[in-house]
All heavy atoms as an XYZ file, in Angstrom:
1027
protein
N      33.196     31.977     13.378
C      32.500     32.773     14.362
C      31.630     31.918     15.266
O      31.508     32.205     16.441
C      31.642     33.823     13.667
C      32.435     34.867     12.903
S      31.424     35.982     11.887
C      30.362     36.733     13.066
N      31.008     30.868     14.686
C      30.085     30.056     15.476
C      29.882     28.727     14.768
O      29.898     28.659     13.539
C      28.752     30.795     15.609
C      27.824     30.198     16.653
O      28.291     29.415     17.502
O      26.628     30.523     16.629
N      29.680     27.651     15.530
C      29.322     26.353     14.975
C      28.178     25.787     15.805
O      28.211     25.844     17.032
C      30.513     25.377     14.924
C      30.093     24.063     14.250
C      31.102     25.154     16.295
C      31.243     23.156     13.876
N      27.158     25.284     15.115
C      25.963     24.784     15.780
C      25.533     23.479     15.138
O      25.436     23.390     13.914
C      24.803     25.807     15.639
O      25.234     27.061     16.149
C      23.567     25.347     16.369
N      25.254     22.467     15.964
C      24.703     21.224     15.439
C      23.219     21.441     15.188
O      22.510     22.044     15.997
C      24.897     20.067     16.410
C      24.389     18.748     15.852
C      24.683     17.558     16.747
O      25.148     17.704     17.873
N      24.393     16.366     16.237
N      22.740     20.948     14.055
C      21.324     21.060     13.706
C      20.577     19.914     14.370
O      20.591     18.785     13.888
C      21.125     21.044     12.176
C      19.644     21.157     11.819
C      21.925     22.165     11.522
N      19.964     20.218     15.517
C      19.225     19.254     16.336
C      19.951     17.915     16.412
O      21.153     17.880     16.609
C      17.782     19.128     15.844
C      16.978     20.385     16.137
C      15.508     20.268     15.810
O      15.104     19.415     15.010
O      14.744     21.067     16.375
N      19.227     16.814     16.253
C      19.817     15.476     16.354
C      20.170     14.928     14.984
O      19.828     13.789     14.639
C      18.854     14.527     17.075
C      18.641     14.922     18.519
O      19.615     15.384     19.154
O      17.513     14.781     19.014
N      20.866     15.737     14.182
C      21.279     15.316     12.846
C      22.796     15.184     12.805
O      23.485     15.515     13.762
C      20.838     16.346     11.777
O      21.646     17.532     11.914
C      19.368     16.716     11.918
N      23.303     14.734     11.658
C      24.746     14.687     11.468
C      25.260     15.971     10.810
O      26.398     16.035     10.371
C      25.152     13.458     10.644
C      24.607     13.487      9.231
O      23.760     14.307      8.875
N      25.080     12.571      8.405
N      24.420     16.995     10.750
C      24.775     18.267     10.119
C      25.083     19.335     11.159
O      24.436     19.410     12.202
C      23.636     18.771      9.229
O      23.496     17.969      8.089
N      26.060     20.164     10.810
C      26.454     21.315     11.616
C      26.466     22.522     10.689
O      26.743     22.386      9.487
C      27.855     21.125     12.202
C      27.924     20.030     13.237
C      27.872     18.692     12.877
C      28.034     20.339     14.583
C      27.936     17.691     13.832
C      28.099     19.337     15.550
C      28.047     18.019     15.160
O      28.105     17.026     16.107
N      26.175     23.689     11.237
C      26.262     24.921     10.463
C      27.322     25.799     11.108
O      27.292     26.044     12.311
C      24.907     25.659     10.400
C      25.051     26.999      9.689
C      23.870     24.796      9.693
N      28.255     26.240     10.281
C      29.338     27.118     10.711
C      29.060     28.508     10.162
O      28.779     28.671      8.978
C      30.697     26.619     10.182
C      31.801     27.597     10.538
C      30.997     25.244     10.710
N      29.123     29.492     11.032
C      28.978     30.889     10.632
C      30.376     31.479     10.542
O      31.190     31.304     11.448
C      28.152     31.642     11.677
C      27.803     33.083     11.386
C      26.875     33.184     10.175
C      27.139     33.711     12.604
N      30.673     32.154      9.423
C      31.995     32.751      9.275
C      31.881     34.141      8.662
O      30.832     34.519      8.146
C      32.923     31.856      8.433
C      32.465     31.647      7.012
C      32.808     32.544      6.012
C      31.708     30.535      6.677
C      32.395     32.344      4.699
C      31.286     30.317      5.371
C      31.637     31.224      4.375
N      32.978     34.883      8.753
C      33.036     36.219      8.174
C      34.144     36.230      7.132
O      35.252     35.753      7.396
C      33.320     37.245      9.276
C      33.215     38.679      8.812
C      33.312     39.645      9.981
O      34.439     39.835     10.476
O      32.270     40.183     10.384
N      33.839     36.758      5.935
C      34.829     36.850      4.876
C      35.766     38.027      5.154
O      35.453     38.880      5.995
C      34.139     37.046      3.511
O      33.433     38.284      3.516
C      33.188     35.897      3.194
N      36.907     38.093      4.474
C      37.836     39.202      4.704
C      37.209     40.595      4.494
O      37.615     41.552      5.145
C      38.959     38.956      3.697
C      38.936     37.472      3.488
C      37.475     37.096      3.567
N      36.210     40.684      3.613
C      35.550     41.982      3.406
C      34.333     42.172      4.317
O      33.471     43.002      4.054
C      35.183     42.191      1.944
C      34.342     41.064      1.369
O      34.129     40.050      2.058
O      33.898     41.193      0.213
N      34.271     41.378      5.398
C      33.295     41.495      6.481
C      31.875     41.083      6.084
O      30.912     41.455      6.737
C      33.317     42.888      7.096
C      34.725     43.257      7.589
C      34.816     44.381      8.552
N      33.929     44.359      9.676
C      34.157     43.738     10.834
N      35.240     43.039     11.004
N      33.297     43.826     11.833
N      31.737     40.297      5.012
C      30.443     39.710      4.695
C      30.248     38.468      5.544
O      31.208     37.825      5.962
C      30.349     39.340      3.210
C      30.285     40.558      2.334
O      29.733     41.584      2.708
N      30.860     40.469      1.145
N      28.999     38.126      5.795
C      28.692     36.961      6.604
C      28.453     35.767      5.676
O      27.922     35.912      4.579
C      27.485     37.222      7.529
C      26.195     37.343      6.746
C      27.366     36.166      8.584
N      28.893     34.589      6.139
C      28.698     33.381      5.368
C      28.395     32.203      6.270
O      28.491     32.298      7.498
N      28.013     31.101      5.659
C      27.716     29.884      6.408
C      28.242     28.697      5.609
O      28.459     28.786      4.389
C      26.205     29.719      6.637
C      25.534     29.228      5.386
C      25.301     27.866      5.189
C      25.192     30.096      4.365
C      24.746     27.398      4.014
C      24.637     29.643      3.187
C      24.413     28.294      3.015
O      23.884     27.835      1.846
N      28.454     27.605      6.284
C      28.780     26.341      5.631
C      28.061     25.233      6.369
O      27.985     25.252      7.603
C      30.288     26.095      5.640
N      27.519     24.294      5.617
C      26.938     23.100      6.217
C      28.010     22.025      6.208
O      28.568     21.691      5.160
C      25.720     22.608      5.437
C      25.153     21.308      6.007
C      24.168     20.616      5.087
O      24.039     20.959      3.920
N      23.475     19.626      5.613
N      28.321     21.510      7.380
C      29.279     20.428      7.521
C      28.530     19.164      7.893
O      27.587     19.200      8.683
C      30.300     20.737      8.618
C      31.079     22.036      8.499
C      32.003     22.190      9.705
C      31.868     22.090      7.219
N      28.946     18.041      7.328
C      28.349     16.751      7.675
C      29.411     15.913      8.361
O      30.518     15.755      7.849
C      27.790     16.037      6.434
C      26.655     16.871      5.851
C      27.325     14.626      6.795
C      26.036     16.306      4.602
N      29.050     15.412      9.550
C      29.977     14.583     10.317
C      29.808     13.135      9.885
O      28.721     12.565      9.954
C      29.693     14.729     11.818
C      30.735     14.081     12.700
C      30.469     14.417     14.158
C      31.596     13.941     15.038
N      31.363     14.312     16.437
N      30.903     12.549      9.441
C      30.890     11.171      8.971
C      31.033     10.165     10.097
O      31.271     10.522     11.250
N      30.911      8.897      9.759
C      31.011      7.829     10.750
C      32.387      7.789     11.411
O      32.548      7.298     12.520
C      30.700      6.472     10.112
C      31.634      6.126      8.987
C      31.471      6.411      7.658
C      32.894      5.464      9.093
N      32.548      5.979      6.934
C      33.445      5.382      7.798
C      33.612      4.931     10.151
C      34.673      4.798      7.535
C      34.848      4.337      9.886
C      35.356      4.283      8.594
N      33.416      8.366     10.716
C      34.768      8.382     11.263
C      35.038      9.619     12.132
O      36.155      9.826     12.599
C      35.796      8.316     10.133
C      35.678      9.489      9.172
O      34.826     10.359      9.329
N      36.532      9.507      8.164
N      34.007     10.439     12.336
C      34.151     11.625     13.168
C      34.689     12.841     12.444
O      34.801     13.909     13.033
N      35.011     12.703     11.164
C      35.542     13.815     10.387
C      34.398     14.544      9.680
O      33.343     13.966      9.419
C      36.572     13.326      9.386
C      37.800     12.769     10.082
C      38.891     12.479      9.113
C      40.088     11.938      9.900
N      41.239     11.790      9.068
N      34.644     15.817      9.382
C      33.636     16.658      8.747
C      33.966     16.871      7.277
O      35.134     16.921      6.892
C      33.581     18.029      9.423
C      33.066     17.987     10.826
C      33.938     17.883     11.896
C      31.701     18.058     11.078
C      33.462     17.854     13.194
C      31.222     18.021     12.368
C      32.102     17.913     13.426
N      32.918     17.027      6.468
C      33.097     17.466      5.085
C      32.111     18.602      4.832
O      31.014     18.645      5.408
C      32.900     16.329      4.091
C      31.464     15.910      3.884
C      31.348     14.892      2.769
C      29.880     14.604      2.505
N      29.662     13.771      1.368
N      32.518     19.533      3.986
C      31.642     20.649      3.636
C      30.641     20.149      2.603
O      31.027     19.615      1.562
C      32.445     21.840      3.081
C      33.379     22.382      4.154
C      31.507     22.932      2.574
C      34.325     23.461      3.660
N      29.367     20.321      2.887
C      28.321     19.904      1.969
C      27.868     21.064      1.090
O      27.637     20.896     -0.090
C      27.135     19.331      2.746
C      26.144     18.649      1.836
O      26.521     17.796      1.049
N      24.889     19.044      1.928
N      27.729     22.247      1.669
C      27.368     23.445      0.918
C      27.797     24.662      1.714
O      28.009     24.590      2.914
C      25.880     23.505      0.603
C      24.970     23.747      1.795
C      23.500     23.743      1.405
O      23.050     22.868      0.690
N      22.764     24.714      1.870
N      27.938     25.776      1.012
C      28.281     27.021      1.683
C      27.769     28.187      0.860
O      27.399     28.028     -0.301
C      29.802     27.142      1.889
O      30.453     27.276      0.650
N      27.741     29.346      1.493
C      27.308     30.550      0.803
C      27.620     31.773      1.626
O      27.910     31.670      2.824
N      27.582     32.928      1.006
C      27.803     34.183      1.703
C      27.234     35.307      0.858
O      26.875     35.110     -0.300
C      29.287     34.429      2.000
C      30.134     34.575      0.780
C      30.416     35.718      0.085
C      30.790     33.531      0.071
N      31.205     35.456     -0.995
C      31.456     34.106     -1.016
C      30.881     32.161      0.262
C      32.197     33.348     -1.926
C      31.621     31.435     -0.643
C      32.269     32.016     -1.705
N      27.144     36.463      1.445
C      26.621     37.615      0.733
C      26.793     38.867      1.552
O      27.363     38.828      2.640
N      26.287     39.972      1.020
C      26.470     41.234      1.728
C      25.284     41.592      2.620
O      25.259     42.653      3.221
C      26.792     42.381      0.767
C      25.676     42.655     -0.220
O      24.651     41.942     -0.202
O      25.827     43.598     -1.012
N      24.311     40.719      2.715
C      23.223     40.933      3.663
C      23.669     40.536      5.067
O      24.514     39.663      5.236
C      21.992     40.103      3.292
C      21.314     40.630      2.055
O      21.367     41.812      1.751
N      20.685     39.729      1.321
N      23.077     41.146      6.066
C      23.402     40.802      7.450
C      22.902     39.401      7.792
O      23.481     38.723      8.635
C      22.791     41.821      8.405
N      21.839     38.945      7.119
C      21.237     37.641      7.397
C      21.089     36.871      6.089
O      20.646     37.424      5.087
C      19.860     37.802      8.072
C      19.225     36.448      8.338
C      19.958     38.617      9.344
N      21.451     35.590      6.111
C      21.256     34.736      4.947
C      20.317     33.593      5.322
O      20.247     33.174      6.474
C      22.582     34.137      4.434
O      23.161     33.339      5.458
C      23.554     35.214      4.009
N      19.604     33.096      4.323
C      18.726     31.941      4.503
C      19.182     30.852      3.539
O      19.563     31.128      2.404
C      17.259     32.281      4.195
C      16.418     31.028      4.154
C      15.911     30.476      5.318
C      16.188     30.355      2.958
C      15.194     29.292      5.300
C      15.468     29.174      2.924
C      14.973     28.645      4.094
O      14.281     27.464      4.072
N      19.101     29.628      3.985
C      19.339     28.479      3.126
C      18.496     27.323      3.634
O      18.220     27.231      4.825
C      20.820     28.093      3.164
O      21.042     26.980      2.328
N      18.077     26.465      2.716
C      17.461     25.222      3.179
C      18.484     24.119      2.927
O      19.135     24.076      1.900
C      16.101     24.942      2.536
C      16.078     25.057      1.027
O      17.101     25.395      0.418
O      15.017     24.815      0.440
N      18.668     23.273      3.934
C      19.674     22.220      3.842
C      19.042     20.857      4.064
O      18.112     20.705      4.841
C      20.836     22.438      4.836
C      20.351     22.372      6.294
C      21.560     23.752      4.572
C      21.472     22.323      7.320
N      19.565     19.881      3.348
C      19.138     18.494      3.505
C      19.995     17.856      4.584
O      21.221     17.963      4.550
C      19.301     17.736      2.191
C      18.872     16.289      2.252
C      17.374     16.124      2.473
O      16.570     16.761      1.820
N      17.008     15.256      3.399
N      19.353     17.226      5.563
C      20.067     16.502      6.613
C      19.601     15.056      6.601
O      18.676     14.703      5.855
C      19.788     17.099      8.012
O      18.463     16.750      8.411
C      19.973     18.613      8.031
N      20.190     14.242      7.442
C      19.754     12.852      7.555
C      18.391     12.730      8.239
O      17.811     11.651      8.273
C      20.809     12.007      8.280
C      21.083     12.480      9.703
O      20.948     13.691      9.979
O      21.448     11.639     10.543
N      17.860     13.834      8.760
C      16.548     13.839      9.420
C      15.526     14.699      8.685
O      14.483     15.036      9.242
C      16.697     14.336     10.863
C      17.618     13.496     11.718
C      17.096     12.086     11.902
O      15.914     11.869     12.149
N      17.979     11.109     11.767
N      15.811     15.106      7.459
C      14.889     15.919      6.677
C      15.481     17.279      6.327
O      16.659     17.543      6.561
N      14.644     18.147      5.784
C      15.083     19.473      5.341
C      14.884     20.487      6.466
O      13.830     20.511      7.102
C      14.320     19.921      4.081
C      14.634     18.963      2.925
C      14.678     21.356      3.703
C      13.845     19.228      1.663
N      15.891     21.327      6.667
C      15.839     22.397      7.658
C      16.043     23.735      6.965
O      16.850     23.842      6.036
C      16.947     22.227      8.713
C      16.640     21.187      9.747
C      16.772     19.832      9.476
C      16.206     21.559     11.010
C      16.482     18.877     10.431
C      15.913     20.608     11.976
C      16.058     19.273     11.674
O      15.762     18.335     12.634
N      15.314     24.738      7.428
C      15.560     26.106      7.026
C      16.555     26.708      8.002
O      16.389     26.564      9.213
N      17.599     27.349      7.475
C      18.669     27.902      8.307
C      18.740     29.415      8.113
O      18.819     29.899      6.981
C      20.040     27.301      7.920
C      20.024     25.772      7.993
C      21.161     27.910      8.757
C      19.909     25.200      9.363
N      18.692     30.156      9.206
C      18.955     31.593      9.206
C      20.293     31.797      9.904
O      20.491     31.298     11.014
C      17.879     32.354      9.970
C      16.495     32.377      9.347
C      15.483     32.946     10.339
C      16.501     33.201      8.069
N      21.201     32.503      9.259
C      22.517     32.748      9.845
C      22.911     34.184      9.563
O      22.603     34.720      8.501
C      23.550     31.798      9.244
N      23.555     34.807     10.534
C      23.996     36.164     10.267
C      24.432     36.950     11.472
O      24.787     36.408     12.511
N      24.385     38.267     11.276
C      24.781     39.242     12.283
C      23.562     40.060     12.675
O      22.635     40.217     11.886
C      25.813     40.212     11.713
C      27.109     39.615     11.294
C      27.974     40.737     10.764
C      29.266     40.264     10.202
N      30.084     41.372      9.701
N      23.611     40.588     13.870
C      22.544     41.438     14.374
C      23.170     42.798     14.717
O      23.507     43.061     15.870
C      21.909     40.792     15.614
C      20.663     41.505     16.072
O      20.294     42.546     15.565
N      20.027     40.932     17.076
N      23.316     43.653     13.702
C      24.011     44.930     13.911
C      23.380     45.745     15.035
O      22.175     45.973     15.047
C      23.858     45.647     12.581
C      23.473     44.600     11.603
C      22.764     43.524     12.380
N      24.186     46.129     15.973
C      23.748     46.958     17.100
C      22.598     46.346     17.887
O      21.873     47.058     18.591
C      23.352     48.361     16.623
C      24.478     49.052     15.882
O      25.631     48.927     16.324
O      24.195     49.698     14.855
N      22.388     45.029     17.757
C      21.315     44.294     18.447
C      19.941     44.931     18.209
O      19.078     44.914     19.076
C      21.611     44.190     19.948
C      22.883     43.442     20.305
C      23.130     43.499     21.813
C      22.822     41.999     19.838
N      19.721     45.444     17.002
C      18.434     46.067     16.667
C      17.356     45.032     16.338
O      16.178     45.293     16.496
C      18.600     47.009     15.477
C      19.413     48.240     15.795
C      19.531     49.132     14.583
C      20.395     50.333     14.893
N      20.578     51.177     13.704
N      17.767     43.855     15.863
C      16.792     42.835     15.470
C      16.400     42.017     16.694
O      17.252     41.477     17.390
C      17.354     41.886     14.399
C      17.879     42.659     13.188
C      16.286     40.888     13.963
C      18.653     41.781     12.219
N      15.100     41.915     16.952
C      14.589     41.080     18.035
C      14.238     39.695     17.507
O      14.578     38.688     18.109
C      13.343     41.726     18.660
C      12.776     40.899     19.775
O      13.378     40.896     20.871
O      11.741     40.233     19.549
N      13.537     39.657     16.367
C      13.182     38.378     15.765
C      13.004     38.546     14.253
O      12.851     39.663     13.758
C      11.933     37.766     16.401
C      10.702     38.602     16.291
N      10.451     39.685     17.115
C       9.630     38.513     15.466
C       9.288     40.226     16.794
N       8.770     39.530     15.790
N      13.043     37.417     13.565
C      12.951     37.382     12.108
C      11.846     36.404     11.741
O      11.776     35.302     12.284
C      14.275     36.906     11.486
C      15.421     37.824     11.913
C      14.173     36.832      9.969
C      16.798     37.269     11.607
N      10.999     36.810     10.811
C       9.971     35.916     10.285
C      10.338     35.555      8.852
O      10.659     36.427      8.047
C       8.579     36.573     10.326
O       8.249     36.843     11.691
C       7.522     35.665      9.731
N      10.314     34.253      8.559
C      10.627     33.739      7.231
C       9.376     33.093      6.655
O       8.696     32.330      7.338
C      11.757     32.717      7.334
N       9.071     33.426      5.391
C       7.882     32.881      4.717
C       8.324     32.192      3.430
O       9.088     32.766      2.652
C       6.860     33.990      4.402
C       6.444     34.705      5.687
C       5.651     33.425      3.667
C       5.563     35.921      5.465
N       7.838     30.955      3.201
C       8.214     30.221      1.995
C       7.620     30.877      0.753
O       6.681     31.678      0.840
C       7.765     28.743      2.056
O       6.350     28.689      2.240
C       8.464     27.998      3.174
N       8.188     30.522     -0.401
C       7.826     31.134     -1.679
C       6.313     31.147     -1.907
O       5.745     32.162     -2.274
C       8.523     30.384     -2.845
C       8.008     30.842     -4.192
C      10.020     30.575     -2.770
N       5.652     30.036     -1.684
C       4.213     29.949     -1.949
C       3.370     30.295     -0.721
O       2.173     30.057     -0.704
C       3.851     28.561     -2.458
C       4.323     27.453     -1.535
O       4.767     27.758     -0.400
O       4.260     26.287     -1.936
N       4.014     30.859      0.299
C       3.359     31.278      1.538
C       2.630     30.133      2.237
O       1.673     30.321      2.966
C       2.423     32.459      1.286
C       3.158     33.685      0.781
C       2.264     34.897      0.618
O       1.079     34.834      0.942
O       2.790     35.907      0.135
N       3.114     28.925      2.014
C       2.519     27.742      2.618
C       3.000     27.529      4.054
O       2.346     26.866      4.844
C       2.887     26.534      1.743
C       2.211     25.263      2.121
C       2.566     24.132      1.173
O       3.443     24.286      0.312
O       1.951     23.076      1.320
N       4.166     28.121      4.380
C       4.755     27.891      5.696
C       5.547     29.117      6.116
O       6.173     29.772      5.298
C       5.670     26.662      5.650
C       6.220     26.265      6.992
C       5.428     25.626      7.929
C       7.538     26.534      7.331
C       5.932     25.250      9.169
C       8.054     26.163      8.570
C       7.242     25.522      9.478
O       7.735     25.161     10.701
N       5.503     29.424      7.412
C       6.345     30.488      7.945
C       6.850     30.089      9.320
O       6.221     29.291     10.007
C       5.626     31.829      7.986
C       4.678     32.043      9.133
C       4.102     33.462      9.153
O       3.468     33.853      8.164
O       4.283     34.146     10.170
N       8.010     30.618      9.669
C       8.546     30.406     11.006
C       9.208     31.681     11.491
O       9.597     32.535     10.702
C       9.491     29.202     11.067
C      10.770     29.331     10.291
C      11.917     29.838     10.889
C      10.845     28.919      8.971
C      13.102     29.943     10.190
C      12.027     29.015      8.263
C      13.158     29.525      8.868
N       9.296     31.801     12.796
C       9.889     32.975     13.431
C      11.049     32.527     14.307
O      10.937     31.549     15.039
C       8.837     33.722     14.280
O       7.778     34.135     13.417
C       9.439     34.930     14.964
N      12.157     33.260     14.207
C      13.351     32.954     14.997
C      13.722     34.164     15.837
O      13.848     35.269     15.318
C      14.505     32.583     14.072
N      13.905     33.950     17.119
C      14.340     35.009     18.018
C      15.854     35.149     17.931
O      16.581     34.155     17.973
C      13.935     34.681     19.449
O      14.491     35.631     20.329
N      16.331     36.386     17.816
C      17.771     36.646     17.801
C      18.128     37.732     18.819
O      19.157     38.379     18.723
C      18.276     37.028     16.381
C      18.110     35.856     15.435
C      17.581     38.262     15.853
N      17.260     37.906     19.804
C      17.475     38.896     20.858
C      18.835     38.679     21.505
O      19.199     37.560     21.842
C      16.380     38.765     21.934
O      15.115     38.905     21.301
C      16.526     39.838     22.996
N      19.581     39.748     21.687
C      20.880     39.733     22.370
C      21.928     38.843     21.708
O      22.869     38.409     22.362
C      20.722     39.318     23.839
C      19.834     40.286     24.608
O      19.838     41.481     24.278
O      19.146     39.842     25.542
N      21.777     38.544     20.427
C      22.768     37.730     19.722
C      23.446     38.581     18.648
O      22.793     39.006     17.693
C      22.105     36.521     19.083
N      24.741     38.841     18.810
C      25.459     39.617     17.797
C      25.677     38.802     16.527
O      25.694     39.341     15.432
C      26.786     40.119     18.351
C      26.595     41.204     19.386
C      27.906     41.816     19.796
C      27.606     42.923     20.797
N      28.756     43.760     21.068
N      25.869     37.502     16.680
C      25.892     36.581     15.541
C      24.987     35.411     15.911
O      24.804     35.107     17.087
C      27.313     36.060     15.237
O      27.815     35.352     16.368
C      28.256     37.202     14.872
N      24.420     34.773     14.907
C      23.475     33.699     15.220
C      23.347     32.699     14.083
O      23.615     33.008     12.925
C      22.094     34.282     15.548
C      21.507     35.091     14.430
C      20.753     34.487     13.433
C      21.714     36.457     14.365
C      20.223     35.234     12.395
C      21.186     37.212     13.339
C      20.431     36.598     12.350
N      22.936     31.494     14.457
C      22.478     30.454     13.548
C      21.196     29.926     14.166
O      21.185     29.486     15.309
C      23.514     29.312     13.407
C      22.937     28.182     12.581
C      24.809     29.819     12.807
N      20.112     30.011     13.427
C      18.824     29.496     13.883
C      18.299     28.544     12.811
O      18.523     28.763     11.623
C      17.800     30.615     14.105
C      18.227     31.674     15.101
C      18.259     31.117     16.526
N      18.513     32.149     17.504
C      19.713     32.497     17.962
N      20.780     31.884     17.518
N      19.847     33.450     18.863
N      17.598     27.517     13.221
C      17.087     26.548     12.255
C      15.687     26.106     12.629
O      15.271     26.211     13.780
C      18.014     25.339     12.140
C      18.429     24.761     13.460
C      17.635     23.848     14.119
C      19.624     25.145     14.040
C      18.016     23.317     15.335
C      20.026     24.613     15.256
C      19.210     23.698     15.905
N      14.983     25.617     11.630
C      13.617     25.123     11.793
C      13.455     23.928     10.863
O      13.782     24.016      9.669
C      12.632     26.231     11.399
C      11.195     25.814     11.357
C      10.461     26.024     12.684
O      11.051     26.617     13.607
O       9.319     25.596     12.765
N      12.981     22.813     11.399
C      12.712     21.655     10.542
C      11.488     21.962      9.700
O      10.444     22.378     10.222
C      12.493     20.392     11.365
C      12.347     19.170     10.482
C      12.415     17.890     11.247
C      12.376     16.757     10.242
N      12.463     15.479     10.884
N      11.627     21.799      8.414
C      10.532     22.093      7.498
C       9.614     20.872      7.394
O      10.102     19.737      7.382
C      11.086     22.450      6.111
C      12.111     23.589      6.139
S      11.480     25.124      6.812
C      10.962     25.925      5.339
N       8.299     21.099      7.343
C       7.377     19.968      7.204
C       7.650     19.188      5.917
O       7.951     19.770      4.870
C       5.999     20.645      7.140
C       6.193     21.977      7.781
C       7.600     22.381      7.456
N       7.566     17.871      6.004
C       7.872     17.004      4.866
C       6.912     17.202      3.696
O       7.270     16.936      2.555
C       7.852     15.542      5.317
N       5.709     17.713      3.956
C       4.714     17.844      2.892
C       4.801     19.166      2.115
O       3.984     19.412      1.232
C       3.306     17.687      3.467
C       2.951     18.788      4.465
O       3.830     19.476      4.989
N       1.668     18.942      4.729
N       5.777     20.021      2.411
C       5.897     21.292      1.689
C       6.292     21.051      0.237
O       7.159     20.234     -0.059
C       6.958     22.193      2.328
C       6.596     22.895      3.615
C       7.758     23.783      4.067
C       5.347     23.730      3.463
N       5.666     21.799     -0.669
C       6.037     21.720     -2.081
C       7.345     22.458     -2.324
O       8.150     22.064     -3.159
C       4.934     22.322     -2.948
C       3.627     21.571     -2.900
C       2.566     22.295     -3.713
C       1.211     21.866     -3.222
N       0.262     22.935     -3.147
N       7.544     23.560     -1.621
C       8.721     24.414     -1.794
C       9.236     24.827     -0.422
O       8.468     25.331      0.394
C       8.349     25.648     -2.613
C       9.470     26.618     -2.843
C      10.608     26.045     -3.661
O      10.360     25.543     -4.766
O      11.753     26.074     -3.172
N      10.521     24.608     -0.158
C      11.079     24.949      1.150
C      11.907     26.226      1.126
O      12.360     26.676      2.159
C      11.958     23.807      1.688
O      13.010     23.552      0.755
C      11.131     22.551      1.930
N      12.099     26.818     -0.059
C      12.890     28.041     -0.125
C      12.073     29.227      0.381
O      10.905     29.375      0.058
C      13.382     28.324     -1.540
C      14.330     29.476     -1.583
C      15.635     29.325     -1.133
C      13.917     30.713     -2.027
C      16.516     30.400     -1.149
C      14.793     31.790     -2.037
C      16.093     31.631     -1.605
N      12.714     30.061      1.172
C      12.060     31.237      1.741
C      12.248     32.424      0.803
O      13.364     32.716      0.372
C      12.652     31.554      3.134
C      12.293     32.943      3.603
C      12.167     30.523      4.141
N      11.143     33.084      0.471
C      11.220     34.238     -0.423
C      11.163     35.561      0.324
O      11.480     36.603     -0.238
C      10.070     34.201     -1.431
O       8.830     34.318     -0.759
N      10.756     35.518      1.591
C      10.569     36.769      2.319
C      11.075     36.636      3.747
O      10.638     35.762      4.484
C       9.084     37.140      2.317
C       8.827     38.514      2.892
O       9.652     39.422      2.676
O       7.801     38.683      3.562
N      12.017     37.504      4.106
C      12.489     37.618      5.483
C      12.076     38.994      5.978
O      12.349     39.995      5.323
C      14.015     37.515      5.573
C      14.665     36.195      5.218
C      16.183     36.316      5.292
C      14.185     35.092      6.136
N      11.425     39.040      7.136
C      11.051     40.308      7.742
C      11.703     40.403      9.104
O      11.629     39.462      9.897
C       9.512     40.435      7.876
O       8.917     40.191      6.598
C       9.127     41.821      8.339
N      12.354     41.530      9.358
C      13.063     41.769     10.613
C      12.210     42.663     11.496
O      11.640     43.651     11.021
C      14.408     42.449     10.336
C      15.244     41.700      9.337
C      15.249     42.062      8.000
C      16.020     40.628      9.732
C      16.011     41.373      7.079
C      16.787     39.929      8.824
C      16.787     40.298      7.487
N      12.146     42.337     12.782
C      11.338     43.107     13.727
C      12.193     43.556     14.909
O      13.077     42.821     15.357
C      10.173     42.264     14.254
C       9.190     41.891     13.182
C       9.306     40.695     12.503
C       8.135     42.740     12.866
C       8.396     40.337     11.520
C       7.221     42.399     11.880
C       7.357     41.198     11.199
N      11.870     44.741     15.434
C      12.541     45.201     16.651
C      11.785     44.659     17.865
O      10.794     43.941     17.720
C      12.680     46.727     16.671
C      11.343     47.468     16.736
O      10.296     46.859     17.073
O      11.342     48.681     16.468
N      12.226     45.024     19.063
C      11.615     44.480     20.284
C      10.178     44.938     20.493
O       9.427     44.319     21.243
C      12.455     44.831     21.505
C      12.550     46.304     21.784
C      13.481     46.629     22.939
O      14.442     45.888     23.162
O      13.232     47.634     23.607
N       9.759     46.002     19.791
C       8.379     46.476     19.881
C       7.478     45.854     18.819
O       6.312     46.221     18.700
C       8.338     48.005     19.750
C       9.062     48.699     20.894
O       8.996     48.192     22.035
O       9.718     49.732     20.634
N       8.042     44.936     18.013
C       7.257     44.286     16.966
C       7.127     45.110     15.698
O       6.342     44.774     14.808
N       7.914     46.185     15.594
C       7.881     47.033     14.399
C       8.848     46.479     13.367
O       9.993     46.126     13.674
C       8.282     48.480     14.753
C       7.350     49.142     15.748
C       5.941     49.283     15.200
O       5.748     49.791     14.096
N       4.972     48.828     15.960
N       8.384     46.403     12.111
C       9.242     45.911     11.029
C      10.379     46.891     10.776
O      10.183     48.101     10.802
C       8.421     45.716      9.760
N      11.567     46.341     10.566
C      12.749     47.141     10.274
C      12.996     47.131      8.775
O      12.590     46.206      8.074
C      13.972     46.559     10.989
C      13.889     46.509     12.527
C      15.034     45.678     13.069
C      13.933     47.911     13.090
N      13.702     48.121      8.270
C      14.106     48.139      6.877
C      15.053     46.983      6.633
O      15.710     46.505      7.561
C      14.791     49.459      6.537
C      13.832     50.618      6.542
O      12.663     50.481      6.207
N      14.308     51.785      6.936
N      15.156     46.531      5.372
C      16.094     45.429      5.092
C      17.475     45.734      5.648
O      17.968     46.852      5.525
C      16.123     45.358      3.566
C      14.787     45.931      3.159
C      14.480     46.989      4.176
N      18.054     44.732      6.284
C      19.336     44.910      6.969
C      20.491     44.609      6.041
O      20.474     43.625      5.327
C      19.421     43.992      8.187
C      18.284     44.155      9.175
S      18.202     45.758      9.951
C      19.599     45.668     11.024
N      21.484     45.447      6.079
C      22.758     45.210      5.393
C      23.830     45.138      6.444
O      23.622     45.525      7.587
C      23.074     46.352      4.404
C      22.100     46.428      3.250
C      22.494     45.456      2.203
N      21.557     45.554      1.102
C      21.411     44.617      0.204
N      22.119     43.531      0.274
N      20.569     44.748     -0.775
N      25.013     44.684      6.042
C      26.105     44.524      7.000
C      26.370     45.807      7.705
O      26.668     45.949      8.796
C      27.356     44.012      6.340
C      27.861     44.876      5.211
C      29.122     44.282      4.653
C      29.486     45.062      3.406
N      30.717     44.805      2.871
C-alpha cells in the first residue's frame, strides 16, 4: 500500500494489507548492495499499529495504518512510563506511515497509549478496521 524511508536512515517502512483486510507493516533495511531485507514485521486488527524500530540512526517510533472515513485528524502516542509523547497528523490520509525519532535517553521507547482525535480536537473511541 505504501513505502516510506525513515528520514536519513537505511530503513524503510512498508504498509500492507492482509487478505482479511488487516493492516500490517514491515521494516526493510537497504544494504550496501541496494537490496532490501525484512528486519521485522507485524499486523493486527486495529486500524493503527505502533512499533519502535532500531535504525542506523537510532530508535524511531512508527505509527502505521488506515484512517477509516478520514475521521482521524491526529494521533498522540505516549510511552509506557509517560516520559515522552509525540503527535502525528494524519489529516486527509487514507493510509499512512508516520515516524518520530525517539530521544536516546529514554528508558522505555514502547508506546502504551494511542489517542485518536478528530479535527475539533475531540478524542475518538478506539479505532478498529
